[in-house]
N, C-alpha and C positions, 0 to 999 in steps of 0.2 A: 727662782726668778724674783727680783726685787723691784720695788717702785723706782721710777725714773728719778735720778738726782736733779735737784733744782739748781739753776744757775742764774746769773744776772742776765739782763736784756742783751740781745745781740742785734747787730744791724741786719737789715733785710739782705738776702742773697738770692741769686737765681739758681734754681735747681738744674743741675746738668742734664743734658739729653743723654739717653741711653743709646749705645750701639745696638745693632741688630742682635748680636750675641747676648748683650745685656737683657734686651727684651725677651729673647728666647729663654734665658735662664730664669727670669722672673716668673714666667708662666709655664715652664716645662712640667712642673709638678701637677698642673691641672690635667696633663695628658693621662697620667696614671689614675687620678681621681675620676676622670671621665670614662676610662675603661671600666672601672667599678660601677659607675653610675649607669653606663650603657648596658652592662650585664644585668643590673637590677631592673632597669626599665623593660628590657626585652624578655626577661626570663622569670621574674618573680611570680607573675600570674601563672605561668606554665608550671612552676614548681608547686604553687598552691593547688592548682587543679590536679596535678599528679598525685598530691597527697590527700585528695578527696574533697577539695573545696568546690562548691557550686559557683556558677557565674555570678549570681546575684549577691554572693557573700564576698566576692573579690575586693570590692571597694573598702569594706570594713576592715579586712585583713591588712590593707595598706595604710590604715589610719595611724599607725605608730609614727610614720615619717612626719606628717604634718604636726602632730602634737609635739614631737621632739623638737622640730624646727622652731616652733613658737617659743620654746623655752631656751634652747641652746643658742640660736643665732644671735639674739640681742646680747646675751651674756658674754659670748665669745667676742662679739664686736666691742663691747664695753671694756672688757679686760685687756683685749689686745691693743686697744688705744692707750691704755694707761700703765702697762707693765713693760719692764725692760730687764733683760738678762743676757747671759753669755751668747745666746743664739738670737738676740733681738726681741721684737715684740710679737710679730706675726708667725715667725718660723716655728716656735715651739708648738703652736696649735696645729700647724701643718703636719708636723711629725707625729704628734700624739694621735691625731685623727687618722692618719695613714696606718699606723700600727694597729689600732683598734679595728679599723675597717678590714685590714688584712685578716685578722682573726675571724671576723664575721663572715667574710667571703669563704673561708675554709669550712666554717660550720654550717652555713645556710643550706647547701645542697646535700648535707649528710645527716640531717636530723631524723628523717623517717616519720616525724610527728608534726601535724599541722600547727599546733600551738607553739611548739618549739621553733619551728621555722618562722612563725610570726615574731617570736622573741629575737631571733637572729636578725630578722629584717629591722627590728627596732634598733638593735645595736649597730647595724650597718648604716642606717639612716642617721643616727646620732653621730656616728664617727665621721661620715661624709659631711655632715653639717659643720662639725668642728674643723675639718680640714678645708672645706670650700669657702666658708664665709670670709675668712681673712684674705683670701686670694684676690677678691675684688678690690678690697682696700689696698692690697699690696701694690697693684698697678698704680693706683692714685698716689701712694707713698713714694714710689720709686721713679715716677715720670713727671715732667713738667706738664702743665695744662695743654700746651700745644702738641704734645706727643701722645696724649691719652687715647685718641682714636686709633692710632697705630697699636698701642699697647693692648687695648681691648680687642682689636681685630686679630692680633696674633694669639691672644688668649682664646678667642672664639675658634680659631683654626685648631688649636690643641684640643679644645672641647669636641669639635667635630671629628678630628682624627682619632681621638681616644674612644669616642662613642662608636665609630666605625669598627675599630678593633673589638670592642666589647660586644657589640651587636652581632658581628659576624663570627665570633669565636666558636659558638656551637656548630654552625654550618661548616666551618673550616675543619674542625675536629671530625665531624661526620664524614667529610670528603676524604679525610685521611684514613678512614676505615674504622673509626671509633663509633660504637653504637649510639644511635640517637633515639632508641626506644628502650623501654624497661618495663617490667611487670607493674601492675597497679600498685601505687603506694611507694614507688621507687623513682628517684630522679635519674634520667638517662646519663650514662657516662660522659657523653659529649658535653653536657651541661656542667657536670661536676668538674671536669678538667678545665673548662672555661673559667670557672670561678677560682680555681687554683692559679691559673694564669693571671687573673685580675688581682689576686692577693700579692703576687710577686711584683706586678707592674706598679701598683700604687705605692708600695714601699720604696722601690728603686727610683721612680720618677720624682716623688716628693723629696726623697733623700738627696737627689741631685740639686734641686732648688735650695734646700736647706744648707747644703755645703758650698754652693757656688755663688750665692748672693749675700752681700754684706748690706744689712739694712742701715739707713740713716739713723743716727742717735736722736734722742729727744731734743738735744741742743741743736743739732743740724736742722731738724724739722721746724723748731721754733724760729731759727734764723731764716729759713726759707719763707716763713710767714711774716717775718718782721715783728715778732712779739716776744715777750718774756716767757720762758718756759714755765713759770709759775702762774701765768695768767689763768689757765683753765681751772686751777684749784680754787679760784675766787669767783667763779661764775655763779650768779644766783640761780637757785633751782625754782622751777615752776611746779606747783602742786595742783593738778586739775581737780575740778569740783564735780565732775560727771560720774564719779564712781557709783553713787546710788542709782543712776540711770542704767548703767550696765548690769548692776545686780538685779534690778527690776526686770530688764529685758531677758536676762538669763532665767530668772524665776518664772516669768510668763511662758517662755518656751518649754521649760521643764514641766510646768503644769499642763500645758497643751498636750505634750507627749503622754503624760500620765492619764489625762482625762479622756482624750479623743482616740487614743490607741495609735497615734502616729508611730512611725518607725522608731524603735527603741534606740537606734544608733544616734538619734538626734539628742539624746541625753548628753552625749559628749560635747556637742556644740553649745547646748544650754549651760552646761557646767563650765565650759570655757569662758563664756560671756560673764557669768557670775563671778568666776575667779578673777577675771581682769578687773571687774568693778571692786572686788574686795581688796585687791592690791592697791588700787588708787585710793580707796578710803583709808587703808592702813598707813600708807605713805603720807597722806595729807594730815592725818590725825597726829602722827608722831613727828612730823616735819623731819623725816628721815634724810640721811645724807649718804646712804650706801648705794650699792649698785642698782637696786631696784628703783630707788628714788631718782637716780640719774637717768635711767632708762625711761621711766614715766615722764620725767621732765623733758627729755629730748624728744620723746614721742609727741608731747604737747606743742613743741616748738619746731615741728617739721617745716622745712622750706616750702614755699608755695608750689614749686615744681614737683616736689615729692607728693604733695597732696593731689595735684592734678594727674600725676602718673598712676596714683594708687588705683583708681577705678579701672583704668586700662589694664594694669597688671592683674587685677582681680579677675576680669573676664578672660584675659589671655591664658592664665595658668589654670583656670577652670577647664578650658578646652584642652590644654595639654595633658592634664591629669586624666581626662576621659580617653585621650589617645593612648596613653601608656597602659591604662588598665584594660581597655576593651578592644584594642586592635587584635590581640591574640584570639579571643573567642569569636570575633567577627570574621577574621580571615580564615581561621580553621573551619568554621561552620559554613560560610557562604562561598568560599573560593575552593577549599579543599574537601568540603562535604563531610566533615567528621566532628563529633563532639566526644568521642571516646579517647581519653587521654593516653590509653595504652596502644592505640592503633598507629600504624605507619603513616596514614594520611594525616592524622592530627599532628604528629610530631614533625612531618614534612612541612605542614602549614606553620607550626610554631617556629621552625627553622627559617621559613620564609619571612616571618615577621622580623626576625633578626636581620635578614638581608634588607628589608624595607627600612628599618631603623638605621642601619648602617648607611644606606643610600642617602637618606635625608640628612644625616650628619655629615656625609661626604660633601654633599651640595652646600651645606652650611659652611664647611671649612673653606670652600672656594668662594662662596658669596661674601664671606667676611671681609675679603680684601676689596671687593667691588662696592660695598655699601658706603664706606667713607667717601668714595668718589661721587656717588650719587647724592649723598648727604651734603657735600660741598656745593652742589648745584641747586637742590630743592629744599635743603634743611633736614635736620635730624628727625623732626616730628613727622613731616610728610613722608620721609623715607620709611619710618617705622609704620605709619598707617598703611602705606601701600603693601608692605610686606605682610602685615596682619591680614589684609584682604586676600592675599595670595594663600595664606593658611586657611581662611574660610572656604575658598574654592576647593582646596585639597580635601577638606572634610566632606564637602558635598559630593565630590567625585568618589570618595571611598564608600559612600552610601550605595552607589549604583554599579561600580565596576566589579566584574566577576572573573576577570582574567588576571593571573598573578603577575605577568609582565606589565600589564597596563597599570597595575597598582603603583609602579614606579613613577608614573606621571604625577599623581597627587603627592608622592613623597618628595619629588623635586620641588614642588611648590612649598611643601612643608619645610624643606631645607632652607629656602629663602626666608621664610617667616622665622625659623629658629635662629638663623644667623642674626637677624635684627633683634629678636627677643633677648639674646645673650649679650648684645653690645650696646644698642642705641639708648636704652633707658639709663645705663650707667654713664655713657658719654654725657648725656644731658645732666644727670645728677652731679657728677664730680666737678662740673663747671660752677656749681652754686653751693656745694657743701663745704663747711669749714674743714680743711685738711686734717686737723687734729681729731676730728670726729668721723672720719671716713668709716671706721670700723663699726661704731654704734649705729650710724645712720643707714649704712648698707644692711646691717642686721635688722633694723626696724623696717627698712624698705622690704625686706624679705617676708615680713608679715603678710604683705599683699600677694606673695607667692604661696605662702603656707596656708593662709585662711581659706582660699578657694580649694586647695587640695583637701583640707579638712571637711569642707562642705560637700565636695564630691564624694569623699569617703563615707560620710554619714547619710547623704541624701540619695546618691545615684542608685544604690542597690534597691531602695524603696521605690524609686521612679521606675526602674525596670520591672519590679514585681507588680506594680500597680497598673502601668500603661502598656508595656510590651514584654510580658514575661517570657515569651518564646521567640522574640525577635530583637536580639541585642544590636542589630544593625542601626536601629534608630538612635542609638547613642551618638552616632556620627552626625546626624542632623542636629541634635542638641548642641554638639560641639561647634558645628558650622555657624549656627545662629549666635552662639556666645562669642565666637571669634569676630563676627561682624560687629557685635556690640563693643568689643575691645577696640576695633579700628575707629569706630565712631567716637569713643571716649577720648581718643588722642586729640580730637579737635579742641579740647579744653586746655591742652598743655601749651604753655608759653616757654620759649627757649631763652628768653632774656632773663638776666638775673633779677631776683625779687628786690 
């Protein structure tokens, strides 16, 4: 893959609208990615518990994903904005991520060792980050502004449909007569076969998008923006001066953990803050011009809407990460009455979590097409706020419901929230982001998805041990309150261009 060739200035042109088939091909790869993501969300805690992990250690074992996302997503966004080759600029990343994710899906349920399973989770999360990050920018690349709500709605439908397949796969295999139980330390066959299905699905679906979609060239994209393709190479970089502040914040947190005996997992968060500060200091001192310098500069120049959405995203994804980590131990304990991972009751409960996750993703797939209609009447921000409040109600209901069928009620509300979370922030953002920087800014925007995941992974286990060591159900109350905070934070978001 080579750098994009420079050309002379071109006149502005209108980006063509896509047919329905065109929109379908653009996002079909996300179907396979989301099957893999659905399998991960619904089954990784189950795999870890089957291999001997305790409930309060689950969050830390998930920490590989957030750490990887912080590093991978902005880099992939930056490079996919700036490179061009035979398969375009986004599609090579789709394909590479899909192939690596397929390998991780084959290995994760077959390790037999907890640490090795955590390593495969890291590989899976890194690979899914590589494949997923450019898909958001891909919709922006390939559609005019007036069609992006439709583009993201169809992408949300694929996300929901893929997650339904991924979440339901173990239960389907179990219904076909494949065992859903196994001796202690062994992952049930129904789960293993589901991961094999996921590996095949992600490679085939992403391969379809790679082969069926022809990306616009750098010259085409510059023409659509009415600029010279060389303009971006002459943009001045901004070198933030707050690096020492972040180093100090990280050092203080590290010292507090060491001196007061706080949960040692907080070392990861403190180290991350200090590392971010060191990068800023190094880039500023050297007046660098490489990838890190551009990422730091773009982070410092975020559009105002991106800053306004950041707080809402932070709270939203804190709640979602709690959902994905703790639904399995909550449902298996309080609804199915078992904490023994080798028991039939526990595994029936874990299968039911897959059904629950499939249900909310199915609702999201349907709601995705209704939300643009509602947004046209009351606005994107108000639509998003209402959906987040529906998610908060869902968490509150999960705290008290003890009937497995009734659990589908909060999952329906969660599906409405999930549909909005997957689409509305990106509809708002792509209206104000410079198209030539869709990749990097969506990668940076994902900081506010990854950072809360990192915080939950480092903090939530300690919260459980300190406040409710024998009652994980209270994690649902924490999630409900955090989701309310996310809804309130959207009141700060302006939809008009800065």
